[in-house]
Phi, psi and omega in degrees: 000132182285170182294336182273345180288147179239142179293152182288335181226156180280168180301122182297331178294317178296317179298319179294321178296319178297318180296317180295321179295320179295315179297321179294321178296321179294316183291319185274319186247352179073020181205164178212165179275123180291150181284070179228177176295156180302131185252152175271001180249131176260124181258125180237135182249140174238103190240146175073227183255135178286115182267130182249241186282341181252129179285126182276162180303150185297337181281350179280137171279118187230158168241116184274127184292335177287347172270324183289317185300312177298327178296318179293321177296317180295319179295324179292323184275338183283116183291340179282340178273120182254347180201156182236127176251123180248121180253127184243136165212078191232147176268359183108212180144216183296126186294310182294322178294317178297318178294323178298316178296315180299318179296320181293318178297318183291338183257006174296142179279347183264156179302141181225146175222135174250145178228121179268118176244132179076286180203149173225071191269159169054239181289353172292339180295310176301323178295320182296328183265001189283343184277171176299317177231134178246143180224158180212141177283160186299326185269357181284156178234156175228123180261123183246118181209165179291162174293138180224162180248058176051036175081002180288147177281130179274107184255355182245126181304322181297323179295318178297317180296321178297313179297323179295317178293321177297321178298318179296325177297317180295313181298316181296321180293314182297314183291331181278347181243014176213183182262359181287142178276157179298322179298315181292321180297316179293325177298317177292322186290321186253017181286135179261154176091349181274323180247142183299124177053036185203180172239150183134181184219141171254123181243143178268174188314299182299326179290324177299324177288319181298321180283347180093006178291314183245150184284313187217154168269132181181172180249197185295321179296319178295321181295316180292321178298317179293321179294320176297323177296318179294322179297314179295322178295322178293320177298315180297321179294318179295320178294321178296322179292324179292322179294320180293000000 
């Protein structure tokens, strides 16, 4: 075979290593790189329950915050990544871990868009509103309720005060990153009769937009289109600053 000839198939050892790397990425991070051209958009998924300081049972579908944080740092530092798309289908989870993820998304210097698919419940609400633009599909729901301790009775005043301060942190973050008013958010949060044996409200996609929680109703195509628009606007702004 001449130097210009190419083998019909790639090295099977290399192919096996690639397959193992892909499987490991799926198992550890819940995601893999799609077989497409290199993209300027980084897609991050938050699925199932947000796992924080306590390891959840193996049968639970979880998103570990110690996996999400390095991904966000890498996306911020990678010059080839121009925008971040966050897709949510979460039941909520650890409050501090959820707030940490939401804070990191909100402080990225690059354009960000969140898209709620299926559900963005509980601590998923701050994550859903943390991007520059938030979107939700028509059939998705968002459950808004107070912070709770798995049904335990709060018998120590200090514990109640801590939960109250944590609740205020959640409310302050949501209202500062969306169009919903504090009065309306608390009304939804402490409403009785909406959830079985509980207080809170479940809102569907169009209602989430009506209340000001989410910016727009739309799907994946709308989210990518909006993110590309934000990227182009950022480029134009940077170019304008350089000219001046």
